[in-house]
C-alpha positions in Angstrom: 51.9 1.1 -2.1 54.5 -0.7 -0.1 52.1 -3.6 0.7 51.1 -3.8 -3.0 54.7 -4.0 -4.1 55.6 -6.6 -1.4 52.9 -9.0 -2.4 53.9 -8.7 -6.1 51.0 -6.6 -7.6 51.1 -3.5 -9.8 47.9 -1.7 -9.4 46.3 0.0 -6.3 42.7 1.2 -6.3 41.7 3.7 -3.5 38.1 4.9 -3.3 38.9 8.5 -2.3 41.3 8.8 -5.2 39.6 6.8 -7.9 36.1 8.0 -7.4 35.7 11.7 -8.3 34.7 13.2 -5.0 33.9 16.8 -6.2 31.5 15.5 -8.9 29.3 18.6 -9.7 26.6 16.4 -11.2 26.1 14.5 -7.9 23.5 15.9 -5.5 24.5 13.8 -2.5 27.3 14.2 0.0 29.8 11.4 -0.7 31.1 9.6 2.3 33.7 7.6 0.6 36.6 9.7 1.8 36.1 8.2 5.2 36.2 4.6 3.9 39.1 2.6 5.5 40.1 0.4 2.6 42.0 0.1 -0.5 41.8 -2.5 -3.2 44.6 -4.1 -5.2 43.5 -4.7 -8.7 44.9 -7.3 -11.1 45.2 -7.1 -14.9 41.5 -7.9 -15.3 40.6 -4.3 -14.3 38.5 -3.9 -17.5 36.2 -6.7 -16.4 34.5 -4.2 -14.0 32.6 -2.6 -16.8 28.9 -3.5 -17.2 25.8 -2.2 -18.8 24.5 -0.2 -15.7 23.6 3.2 -17.1 21.8 6.3 -16.2 22.7 6.6 -12.5 23.1 10.3 -13.0 26.8 11.0 -12.5 30.2 9.4 -12.8 30.5 9.4 -9.0 27.2 7.6 -8.5 27.8 5.4 -11.4 31.1 4.3 -9.7 29.4 3.9 -6.4 26.7 1.7 -7.9 29.3 -0.8 -9.1 31.3 -1.3 -5.9 30.3 -4.9 -5.9 32.2 -5.3 -9.2 35.2 -3.3 -7.8 35.5 -5.6 -4.8 34.5 -8.8 -6.6 37.1 -8.4 -9.4 39.9 -7.0 -7.3 42.8 -9.5 -6.7 42.7 -8.5 -3.0 41.3 -5.9 -0.6 43.6 -4.3 1.9 41.6 -3.5 5.1 42.9 -1.0 7.5 40.9 -2.0 10.6 43.3 -0.3 13.1 42.5 3.2 14.3 39.4 5.3 14.1 39.7 6.2 10.3 41.6 5.7 7.1 44.4 8.0 8.3 45.5 5.4 10.9 47.5 3.6 8.1 48.7 0.0 8.1 50.5 -0.6 11.6 53.4 -3.1 11.2 54.2 -2.6 7.6 57.2 -0.5 8.6 59.4 -1.4 11.6 58.3 0.0 14.8 54.8 0.9 13.7 52.8 -1.9 15.2 51.9 0.2 18.3 50.5 -2.7 20.3 50.6 -2.5 24.1 50.8 -5.9 25.8 48.1 -6.1 28.6 49.8 -7.3 31.7 48.2 -7.8 35.1 50.3 -8.4 38.3 48.4 -11.0 40.3 50.8 -10.9 43.2 54.4 -9.9 43.6 56.5 -11.6 41.1 53.4 -13.2 39.3 52.2 -11.6 36.2 49.7 -12.7 33.6 49.7 -11.4 30.0 46.7 -11.3 27.7 46.7 -11.1 23.9 43.4 -10.0 22.5 42.1 -12.3 19.6 42.4 -10.6 16.2 38.7 -11.3 15.4 37.7 -9.6 18.5 39.8 -6.6 17.6 38.3 -6.4 14.1 34.8 -6.9 15.4 35.1 -4.1 17.9 36.8 -1.6 15.5 35.4 1.5 14.0 35.9 -0.3 10.6 33.3 -3.0 11.5 30.8 -0.4 12.5 30.9 1.5 9.3 28.1 1.1 6.7 30.6 2.0 3.8 32.9 -1.0 4.6 30.1 -3.5 4.7 30.1 -4.2 1.0 33.8 -4.9 0.8 33.6 -7.5 3.5 30.9 -9.3 1.5 32.2 -9.2 -2.1 36.0 -9.3 -1.7 37.7 -12.6 -3.0 40.6 -12.1 -0.7 41.5 -9.7 2.0 44.5 -8.6 4.1 43.2 -7.1 7.3 45.6 -5.0 9.5 44.4 -5.0 13.1 45.7 -5.7 16.6 49.3 -5.5 15.5 49.1 -8.2 13.0 47.9 -9.0 9.5 45.1 -11.5 8.8 44.5 -13.1 5.4 41.0 -14.3 4.5 39.5 -15.7 1.3 36.5 -17.6 0.1 38.0 -20.9 0.9 39.1 -20.2 4.5 37.7 -17.6 6.8 41.1 -16.5 8.2 44.8 -17.3 8.4 46.9 -15.5 10.9 50.1 -16.0 12.9 48.5 -16.9 16.2 46.0 -19.4 14.8 46.4 -22.9 13.6 44.0 -23.7 10.8 43.9 -27.4 10.9 41.0 -28.2 8.6 42.3 -26.9 5.2 39.0 -27.7 3.5 36.8 -25.7 5.8 35.1 -22.8 3.9 34.0 -19.4 5.1 30.4 -18.6 5.4 30.5 -15.5 3.3 27.9 -14.2 0.8 29.0 -16.0 -2.3 29.4 -19.4 -0.7 26.1 -19.4 1.0 24.3 -18.4 -2.1 26.0 -21.0 -4.1 24.7 -23.6 -1.7 21.1 -22.6 -1.7 19.9 -20.1 -4.4 16.4 -20.2 -3.0 17.0 -18.7 0.4 15.3 -15.5 1.3 17.1 -15.4 4.6 20.3 -14.4 2.9 18.8 -11.3 1.5 17.0 -10.5 4.8 20.3 -10.9 6.6 22.0 -8.3 4.3 19.4 -5.7 5.1 19.5 -6.6 8.8 23.3 -6.3 9.0 23.7 -3.2 7.0 20.8 -1.1 8.5 22.4 -1.0 12.0 25.8 0.5 10.7 27.0 4.1 11.0 27.1 6.7 8.4 28.8 10.1 8.6 26.1 11.5 6.1 22.6 10.0 6.3 22.2 11.1 2.6 24.5 8.1 1.8 22.0 5.6 3.1 21.5 4.1 -0.4 24.9 5.0 -1.8 26.7 2.7 0.7 24.2 -0.1 -0.1 24.3 0.4 -3.9 26.5 -2.6 -4.7 24.2 -4.9 -2.6 21.3 -3.4 -4.5 22.8 -4.7 -7.7 23.2 -8.1 -6.0 19.4 -8.1 -5.1 18.7 -7.2 -8.7 20.7 -10.0 -10.3 20.0 -12.7 -7.8 16.6 -12.0 -6.3 15.4 -10.3 -9.5 14.0 -7.3 -7.7 14.4 -3.5 -7.6 14.6 -2.0 -4.2 12.0 0.7 -3.5 13.7 2.8 -0.7 15.2 -0.4 0.5 12.2 -2.7 0.2 12.2 -5.4 -2.5 9.3 -4.6 -4.9 8.5 -8.2 -5.8 8.1 -9.1 -2.1 6.8 -5.8 -0.9 4.1 -6.7 1.6 6.1 -9.2 3.6 9.2 -7.1 3.6 7.2 -4.2 5.1 6.3 -6.0 8.3 9.8 -6.0 9.6 10.2 -5.5 13.4 13.0 -3.9 15.5 16.1 -6.0 16.3 17.8 -3.1 18.2 16.2 -0.1 19.8 15.2 2.2 16.9 14.8 6.0 16.5 12.8 7.6 13.7 14.8 9.6 11.2 12.8 11.8 8.9 15.0 11.8 5.9 13.5 8.4 4.6 10.1 6.7 4.7 8.8 5.4 8.0 7.7 2.2 6.2 11.2 1.3 5.2 14.1 0.2 7.5 16.0 3.2 5.9 13.8 5.6 7.8 15.1 4.4 11.2 18.3 4.3 13.2 18.9 0.8 14.5 18.8 -2.6 13.0 15.5 -4.2 11.7 14.6 -7.8 12.0 12.9 -9.0 8.7 12.3 -12.7 9.3 10.2 -14.2 6.6 12.7 -17.1 6.8 11.6 -17.6 10.4 7.8 -17.3 10.5 7.1 -18.8 7.0 9.8 -20.3 4.9 13.3 -19.7 3.4 12.1 -20.8 -0.1 11.8 -17.8 -2.4 9.6 -19.7 -4.8 7.3 -20.8 -2.1 7.0 -17.1 -0.7 6.0 -15.9 -4.2 3.1 -18.4 -4.4 1.9 -17.5 -0.8 2.0 -13.8 -1.4 -0.6 -14.3 -4.3 -3.0 -15.7 -1.8 -2.3 -13.7 1.4 -2.3 -10.0 0.1 -4.8 -7.5 -1.4 -3.1 -4.0 -1.3 -2.2 -2.5 -4.7 0.9 -0.5 -3.9 1.4 2.9 -5.6 4.1 5.4 -5.0 3.6 9.2 -5.5 5.9 10.8 -8.0 6.3 14.1 -6.1 4.3 16.2 -3.5 3.2 18.8 -6.1 2.0 16.2 -8.6 -1.0 14.0 -8.7 0.8 11.2 -10.6 1.4 7.8 -8.9 3.3 4.9 -10.2 2.8 1.2 -9.3 5.6 -0.1 -7.1 5.8 -3.3 -9.2 3.8 -5.0 -11.8 4.1 -8.8 -12.4 5.1 -9.6 -16.0 2.3 -12.2 -16.3 -0.4 -9.7 -15.4 -2.3 -9.1 -18.6 -5.3 -7.7 -16.6 -7.9 -9.9 -18.3 -11.1 -8.7 -16.9 -13.0 -11.8 -17.7 -10.8 -13.7 -15.2 -11.7 -11.2 -12.5 -9.6 -8.6 -10.7 -6.0 -9.5 -9.6 -4.0 -8.5 -6.6 -0.5 -6.9 -6.5 1.2 -10.2 -7.3 -1.1 -11.4 -9.9 -3.3 -13.6 -7.8 -7.1 -13.7 -7.8 -8.7 -11.2 -5.4 -10.4 -12.9 -2.5 -13.6 -11.7 -0.8 -12.1 -11.7 2.7 -13.8 -8.5 4.1 -17.5 -7.8 4.6 -17.6 -4.6 2.6 -16.7 -3.2 -0.8 -13.0 -3.3 -1.5 -13.1 -2.7 -5.2 -11.6 0.8 -5.1 -7.8 0.5 -5.5 -6.8 3.3 -7.8 -5.3 6.3 -6.1 -7.3 9.5 -5.8 -5.5 12.4 -7.5 -4.2 14.9 -5.0 -1.2 16.9 -4.0 0.6 17.4 -0.6 1.7 20.5 1.1 4.4 20.8 3.7 5.5 17.1 3.4 9.1 16.2 4.0 11.5 15.5 1.1 13.3 12.2 1.5 16.8 11.1 0.4 16.4 10.3 -3.4 15.9 6.7 -4.3 18.7 7.2 -6.8 19.4 3.5 -7.8 15.7 2.8 -8.6 15.1 3.1 -12.4 11.6 4.5 -11.6 12.0 6.5 -8.4 9.2 8.2 -6.5 8.9 10.5 -3.5 8.8 7.8 -0.9 5.1 8.4 -0.1 2.9 5.3 -0.8 -0.7 5.8 -1.7 -3.1 2.8 -1.5 -6.3 1.5 -0.3 -6.7 -0.9 2.6 -8.7 -1.7 5.8 -8.5 0.8 8.6 -9.7 0.2 12.1 -9.6 1.7 15.6 -8.3 -0.4 18.5 -7.2 0.3 22.0 -3.7 -0.4 23.3 -3.2 -1.4 26.9 -1.2 -3.8 29.0 -0.9 -7.3 27.5 -2.8 -10.2 29.0 -0.6 -12.8 27.2 2.4 -14.1 29.1 5.7 -12.4 28.0 7.9 -14.4 25.6 10.4 -16.8 27.1 13.2 -14.9 25.3 12.9 -11.1 25.8 13.3 -9.1 22.6 16.8 -7.6 22.2 15.1 -4.3 21.3 13.8 -3.9 24.9 10.4 -2.9 23.5 7.3 -3.3 25.6 4.7 -5.8 24.7 1.2 -4.4 24.6 -2.2 -5.9 23.9 -4.5 -4.8 21.2 -8.2 -4.6 22.3 -11.5 -3.9 20.7 -15.1 -3.6 21.9 -14.5 -6.1 24.8 -11.8 -6.8 27.3 -10.6 -9.7 25.2 -7.0 -9.3 23.8 -7.2 -9.5 20.1 -3.5 -9.3 19.2 0.0 -8.2 20.2 2.3 -5.3 19.3 5.8 -4.2 20.6 6.5 -0.5 21.1 9.3 1.7 22.5 9.0 2.1 26.2 9.0 5.9 26.0 6.2 5.9 23.5 4.1 3.6 25.7 4.7 5.9 28.7 3.4 8.9 26.9 0.5 7.4 24.9 -0.8 4.2 26.5 -3.6 3.3 27.3 -5.5 4.9 24.4 -7.3 4.3 21.1 -5.3 4.5 17.9 -5.7 3.8 14.2 -4.4 0.7 12.6 -4.2 -0.3 8.9 -4.3 -3.9 7.9 -1.2 -4.7 5.7 -1.5 -8.4 4.7 -1.8 -11.9 6.2 1.3 -13.4 7.7 2.2 -15.7 10.6 3.2 -14.5 14.1 5.4 -17.5 14.7 6.8 -20.6 12.9 4.3 -23.5 12.3 5.2 -26.1 14.8 4.3 -29.0 12.6 6.0 -27.5 9.5 2.7 -27.0 7.7 3.0 -23.3 7.3 0.3 -23.0 4.6 -2.4 -24.5 6.8 -4.8 -21.8 8.1 -4.1 -22.1 11.8 -1.5 -19.5 12.8 -2.2 -17.0 10.1 -3.0 -13.4 11.4 -3.7 -10.0 10.0 -0.5 -7.9 10.3 -1.6 -4.4 11.4 0.4 -1.2 11.3 0.0 1.4 14.0 0.0 4.8 12.3 0.1 8.5 13.3 -1.2 11.2 11.0 0.8 14.3 10.0 0.4 17.4 8.0 -3.1 18.0 9.2 -4.2 14.6 8.2 -2.5 14.5 4.7 -0.2 11.6 5.4 0.5 9.0 8.0 3.7 7.5 9.3 4.4 4.1 10.7 4.9 3.7 14.4 5.1 -0.1 14.6 3.7 -3.4 13.2 1.7 -6.0 15.3 -0.9 -8.6 14.6 -4.4 -9.5 15.4 -6.3 -12.8 14.9 -8.2 -12.7 11.7 -11.6 -13.4 13.2 -11.3 -10.5 15.6 -11.0 -7.7 13.0 -14.8 -7.2 13.2 -14.4 -6.3 16.9 -12.7 -2.9 16.1 -14.0 0.2 17.9 -16.2 3.0 16.5 -17.7 2.2 13.2 -15.7 -1.0 12.8 -13.2 -1.7 10.1 -13.6 0.4 6.9 -12.0 0.5 3.4 -9.9 3.7 3.4 -7.2 5.4 1.2 -3.9 5.9 3.0 -1.0 8.0 2.1 2.0 6.6 4.0 5.3 8.5 4.4 
């Protein structure tokens, strides 16, 4: 309150006080008590109201609108010092800065002092590693950050103003969320970057994986015009499913394996890199490069399935022939019957229950049910030369092989998984067409360079459902070289 008074404001909004923590209607464990922030609200506090309804409880309803709280606050006070919110705001009161000056004696009578840069202090803080604080950094108009024994002011015009820094170019803007979207509203990379940045952050309660992302989900809905299905944009489902690992990842069984939310560690969704940043161009390409009709199971004990997304223009006119998931005409790309796309009625026993997809207006169980091509391939040491830049994840590059010694494609897998399982024969499912790298001549829609993206899967529950292990690629003409009976059209339940 002292800071609020000294900067001439009246209202203070604190999440742990202003969001009802003991909401009996809420079935999730709220992590907001650990959030290291407070917001100062101006007299426009009523502007935070909108028409979002039906989230399920007042607590979840409030959490779902955190983008509005931060975006309409006059300023956000960020307590980036210490390990939690109880560290307070060092320096507000005399004698509370608590900064020890690093001094090194080089030789007798000669000492050097070092002052850490404030951005380094903030970047290495517990605050910066927390998932709950990610949204306030994105949506706040102004912020006062207390860290490293000083206070840093930041806004949408300038990245930061602080006492040890001369900001010479007064017209330089920050590169935050709002400014970058204002400059190019047709950039898929902005949305991929949000997922990438958030997914690697820490949560006290894993059940908050969607709660701490709820404000950004609203941003996806308003700007990208999508609903997130367990973290995957429904209108771009195929290409957002083929993310790879940015950091070493560990499977967490409280969310689907096909989503980044089912793994600990940052993913690397990179449509912007291997195809294009243009959202409109991506939508056109998906109509040509996909075939799976994606359904999600309602519940384990029900036979009902719901379509993940349906294009508004899809009027299902049979005279025009069958359509794919995005409304494009179905192509005859495989030499066998692929007409079966409706899910077979069935129930599951012993399947895990995932964190509820509470901010999806039409949520399901997190288990996808669909038909696609299945094929058996062998994994062994890669024949291709390793990439010039080794992946940050540290994963091992393996070759995908069929009925000959010719390498058909590439996949990256955790070293421990490789040690325990390779070489051997495994099942892969074909997800979609995509590129393995950026088109060198800029002609990304030309056929050279397009591959079949294949997902390595493992079966669970005595063969009732499968889980993703990793995603790789094979050259399209090599699909027919699969082992055993070759590629087949098969129904998959993917958890």
